[in-house]
N, C-alpha and C positions, 0 to 999 in steps of 0.2 A: 445377464438376465435377458436382454433383448437381442434379436438378430441384427437390428439396425438401430441407430440413435434416432434417425429421421427417415421416414418413408414418405415419398411424394407420389401422388396419383396424378398422372398427366404430364406430358412433356412440352406443353405450349409455353408461351412467354412466361407466365407466372410460375409454372412447375419447374421449368428449366432453370430459371434464376434462383428459385428457392433451393433446389438441389445443389447447385454450384456454390451458393452462398454458405449453405450448411457444411459442404465439403471443405471449403476454405477455412472454416472454423474448426477443422480437424475432427469432424464427426463422421461416423460411419453412415453412409447415405445410400439409399436405393430409390430407384425411380421406376414406376410401373407404367408401361405403355405398350400398345399394340405394335407389332413388328413393322407394319407398313404405315404407321402414323407418328413416327419420330418428328418432333416439332409441333405436333398437335394440329388443330384446325388452322391455326395461324399460318403455318408453313405449307400445309397440304391442300386446303380447300378455301381458305379465307384471305387473310391480309396479304400475304406475299403473292399468291397467284393472281388476285384481283388487281394489285398494283402493277404487277408485271404485265398483265393483259392490257392495262391502261397504257403503259409505255409502248407496247407493241402497236396498239391502235394509233397513238399519236404519231409514231414514226412512220408506219406503213401508209396511213392516210395523208400524211403531209399536212395535217390540219393547221398546225401552227405557222406554216409558211405560206398559206394561201393569200394572206394580206399582201405579201410581197410578190408572189408569182402568179396570182390569179386563182379564182375559185375552182378551176378545173385541175389544179395541181394535185398530183398524188405520186407517192413513191412507187406504189404497186396498184395496177388497175383492178385486178380481181383478187381480193383478199379472202383467203380461205381459213377455215377453223384450224387447219394444219399449220398455216403461217403463224397464227396466234399461239398455238399450243407448243411449237418448238421452243420459243423463248421462255414460256412459262415452265415447261418441264425441265429445261436447263437450269433455271434459277432454283426451282424446288430441289433438284438433285444436289446442287452446290450447297444450299442452305442445310439440307439434311446432313451432308458430310461435315459441315462446320459444327453442327450441334453434337453429332456423334463424337467428333474429335474433342470438343470441350468437355463432354461428360467423361470420356476416357481419361483425358489428362488430369481431371480432378478426382479420378478413382470413384466415380459414381456407378454403382452396380445397376444395370438396366435389366429389369425383369419383364420379359415379353409376355403380354397377355392383358386380360381385363381383371381388375381388382374388385373384390367384394368383401365387406366386413364380415368377420366371423364373430368377433367381440370387439370392444373398444380399442384393443391393442393388437389385434390379429387380422391379417388380410389373407384371403385366399386368392391366388393369382392363377387364372386359367388361360392357357395359350390357345392358339388356333387349332391345335390337334386335340384339345380337350384335356390335356395334362394339367393337373392342379398342384400348386406348391403353396404351402402356408408359411407366412413369415410374420414375425412380431416386430414391433417398433415402439420406442418410448414416446415419440412424437409423430404425428401423421399430418400431412398437409394435403388437402384436397384441391386439385387444380384441374378438374376434368373438363372445364370449358362448357360450351353450348353447341347445340345443333339448330338448324332452321326450324322454326315452329311450323307445323303443318295443320291447317284447319281440317277438322274431321269431315267437313262437308265437301272437301275438294278431293277429287280422284287424281292424285299425282301419278304420272307414268314415267317420269324422268326422261321424257323425250319431247312431248308436246306441252305438258303441264309440269313445270319444274320449280324447284326452289333455288336459292342462290348457290348451293353446292352443285346443282345440275348444270349450271351455266358452263362450267369447265368441261363438261362431257358432251356438249353439243357437237354434232358431226359436221355442221355447216352453219354459216352466218344466216340467220333467218331474214326474210324480206320484211316481216312485220312482227311486232312484239307488243304485248300488253304487260306492263309492270304494275302489279298490285301492291301498293304501299310506297309512299314517297319519303321513307326514312333514309338514313345514310346509305345503306346497302342498295336500296332500290334506285335512288337517284344516281349513285355512282355507276351502276350497270346501265341505267337508262342513257346516261351521257355517253358511255363507251359505244353502245350499239347504235345510237343516233349518229355518232361520228363515223361509224362504218357504213352508214347509209340505210340502216334498218328504220322502217317507219314505226316509231315508238309512241305508245299511248300510256300515260301514267294515270292510274286511278288511285285516289286518296280520299278517305272519308272525312279527314279534317279539312279546314278551309284554307290552309297554307302548308307548305312543306318546310322542314327544318326550322321549326318555330323557336328553337333555342339559339338560332344564329341571328346576327344583325339583319334587320329587315331590308336595308338598302343593298347589302351584299347578296341576299337571297333573290331580290328582284333582279339584280344584275345577272345572276346565274340563270334565272328563268328566261330572261331575254335571250341569252345565248343558246339555251336549249331550244327555245322556240325557233331560233334562227336555224337550228339543225333539224327543224320540222317535228319536234316533239310536241304532242298534244297533251294537255293537262285536263283531267276531270276531277276537280276538287269538290268536296262535299258529296261524293258519290260512294255508294257501297255496292260491292259485288253480291248479286243474288245467286248466281250460278255460273259455272264454267262447263260448257258442253263440248265434248270432243267431236270433231268432224273429220272427214277424210282428208281435207287439206289443211287441218290445223285445229283451232278451237274457237268457240264463240263465247265471248264473255258477256253475260247479261247483267246489267245494273238494275238496282231496285227502282230507279227512275224510269226504267223501260228501255234505256239505250242498249243497243247490241253492237259489240265491237268484235269484228272478225280479225284473227291474227294467226300467224303460223305457229307462234310460241307464246305461252303465258308464263310469266315468272312471278311467283309469290314471294314477297318480302314482308312477311307478317311477324317480324320480331324473331327472337331466338329463345330456346328452352334449355335450361341447365341439364347437363348429362349426369343426372344423379339417380335415375330410376332403377339402375341395376347395381347400385352400390350397397344395397341392404342397409341403409342408414339407420334403420330402427335398431339393428343389432348393436350399434355403437351409441344408442341413446340420442340420435339426431333425427331431424325431419327437414324436408324441403317444402317450399311454398308451391302454389299451383303452377308456377313457371319453372319449377325445378331449382330455385335459388336457395342458398343457405345464408342465414343471418350470422353476422360476425360483429365483434366489438372493434374498437379502434386499433387493436393489435392483430386483428384478423383471426382471433380465437372464436370458435363456435361455442355453443352452450356446454360442450364437453371440453374442459380447459386444455387438454393435451392435443386436441384436434383443431387444426386451422383450416381455413378455406380462403383462396385467393383467385383473382382473375374474373372472367365473365360469369363464373358460377355463383358469384355473390352479387351480381347485378351492376348497376351504374357505377362508373362510366363505361365499363366494358370496352376498354381500349387496350391494345397490345402494350403500349408504353406504360400505362398505369399498372397493368397486370404484372409487368416485370418488376416494378418497384414494390408492389404489394408482396410479391413472392420473396424478394430480398428482405423486406421488413419482417415478414412472418417468420422466415428462417432464423433471423437473428434473435427474435423474441423467443422462439422455441428453443434456441440454444443458450438462452440466458444472457445474451448480449444485445439488449434492445437498442434500436436506433430511433432517431427522431422520425416522426410521421411524415407522410408525403406533404410537400409544400402545397398550400391551398391554391396556388396559381398553377393550374394544369392546362397545357395547350390542347386544343382540339383541331384535328386535321381531317378534312373531308376530301377524298381524292376523286372528285368529279372532274369533268373537263369543261372549263378551267377549275383549278383547285380553290378551296376555301380553307382558311385557317384563322383561328382567333384565340385570344386569351383575355381573361378578365371579364368585365361586364359589358352588356349591350346597352344601346341607347334606351330601349324600352325598360330594361331593368333599372337603370339610373333614374329615369323619369318617374317610374312607379314608386321608387324609394325616396323621391324628392331630393335627389342629389344633383346639384348643378354641375354642368360640364360644358366644355367647348370642344368643337370638332376641328381637327386638322386633317386635310386630305391631300394625298399625292396621287397623281394618275400616271400610269406607266407611259402614256403617250407623250408626257412632258419630259421624260427621261431619255437620254441618248441610248441607254441600254435597252429600253423598251422598244425604241425604233429599230435597233440592231437585230433584236430577236423576233421582231414582228408582232409583239404583243402591245396593241394600242388600246386595249379594253381594261387591263388590270388596274387595280387601285389599292392603296393602303390608307386606312383610316385610324387616327389616334383620337381617343376620348380622354380629355385632359381636365383636371380639377382647376377651376379658376383661382382658388385660394392658394393651393400649394404647388400648382403646375405639375403635379404627379400624374403619371399615366394611370387611368382607370380601366382602359381596355385598348386592345390592338386588334384590328380586323383587316385581313388581307384577302384579296380576290385576284387570281391570275397566276401566271407562270411562277413557279417556285414559292408559292404562298406558304407551304408547310415548312420550308427551310427558312424563309425570310422572317417568319414570326418570331424565331428564337432570339433575335436581337431585342425585340420588344420585351420578351420574357425575361431576359437578363437584366434589362433596365428596371423593369417592374420588381423583379425579385430582389434587387439591391436597393430598392427604395429611391431610384433615380427620378429625375424630372425631365421635362422637355428641354430644359437649359442644357443638359448634357448633349442631347441630340443636336441642338442648334450649334453648339460649340465644336462638336466632333467633326473630324475630317474623314470622309468616306472615300474609298477607292472610286475612281472615275474611269470609264462608265460602269456603273453597277446598278442593280435593282435596290441594293441596300441604301443607296442615296435617297430613296423615297422617304426614309425616316427623317432626314434633314429637311426635305421639302415640306413634309406634313407638319413637322414641328414648327417650322417657320410660319406656315399657314396658321396654325393654332396660336402662335405667339402674336402674330399680327392682329388676329381677331380679339385676343385678350387686351392688347394695347388700345384697340379702337374702343372697346367697352370702357376701359379705364378713362379715356379722354372724355367720354360722354358723362362720366360720373363726376367730373371736376365741377 
C-alpha cells in the first residue's frame, strides 16, 4: 500500500539515527535530504565544523602550552582562515562518507531534494534541478533541524554582518568582532576568535551568560575570556548595526558605539519547517518553527513524528540521536524506554564546560541541602603535565544519602570527564564508591576521588559539630 514503511525528513543526528533504527527493525526506509547536506547542519555547518575549528585553534595557537612555555608560545605565528578550513573540510568530508556508508549498509534509500507534504501520507521531493517525485509512507519522521534566526532589522551580508553559519565562510581572521548574544553558540565562537587574537566584544541583553550553568563555573570561564581580552556588555541591547567601509558599527540602546571588522549574530535558531507545507498534513509550527510532540515524539497527527532541534529544548546532537532512535522504534511498534532524565550538557568553549544534574542555585531554591566537593587540576599530576592549572571538578552531594546531585566540570577534557559522574549518578551510586575506587595515575579522572574525599571530609566535620 505504501512506497515506504518509514520516511524520514532530514539526515542530521536525529534523522540519521531514526532511519537506521527503523532499517534495523527490517522496515523499508527512505531518507529525504539535499545532495550537499548529508549529515544535516550538525555535520556541515554546526556541531562538527565548530568543534573541529576549536581543535584547530587550540593546536595552532599553542594556547594550552603557554603556561609551560610562555605567553608568546605559538605553533604558527600567522594563522589564516585557510589553516583553519583545511582541518574542518577534511573532517566534514570523512563524516559525510561515514554517514553515506551507514545508510547504504542498512539499505536506507536516500531521496535527494527538499520534501513537502502533499497529504498526511504523501511527500513531494524536489531535487536541485526542479524534478519532483512523490512518495508515500505509513509513518513519517520530521527531523529537519534549525537554521540561525535572523532579526528582520539586521541587514546580513554574509561577509561583514553574519550569523553562526557564516563564520565558516570567513576569508580571513578578523582583527575585531562583535558577538551579539552570549548563548552557547555565541560564547563558543567568542572564545575561539579571542584565542586567535581577535578583539572580541560580547553584547548580551541579559545580566549574565549561560544562566543554566553553575555560577562558579561560569565566573571561571568569564575570568579566562577576559584574560583573552574579551569585553562583555551585559544588560545591553543592540539598536542598530551600520555597515562601514572598514567593517560595521554596532550601536547599543544605551548609546555605546562599538566598531568592529565583523559582527556575528547568535540570536537563537529557527525550525526549518516553513517549506514543509505542514498544514496539508494537519500540522502547525509555533513562531520559532518548532513542532509540539508527546513523550513518544508523536505530533498531533499520530503517524507523524518529530525529533531533534525542530522540537526545541534541549537541541543537542546527543539527545537528538536518542530521540530519533526512540521515535523510530515507537513508529515501528517496538517502543523503547524514554531518555534517561539525567542528560549531560557540553559547552565547547575554550576552556570546556560540562555538567549533569542540578546546580547549586537550583538546589538552594528547592530547599535541598547539599555539600560541595572540589578538585582542582593544579593539584593533580596530570593537570601539571598537560599544563592545565585552572581546571576544576565540582561534586554536589546529598548530606543524608551521600548520593551525587550534580557534577560540574571546567577545563581540559570536561565533556569526556563528565561521563564518569553520569555513570555513577545513573546507577544510583554515592561518593563512597568514588572514595573507594582506584583511578589510573596520573589522570584527570583522579579528580573524582579528590573531590569525593573533599566532600566526605566536610560531611564528617558537620557530623562532629552535631554531636
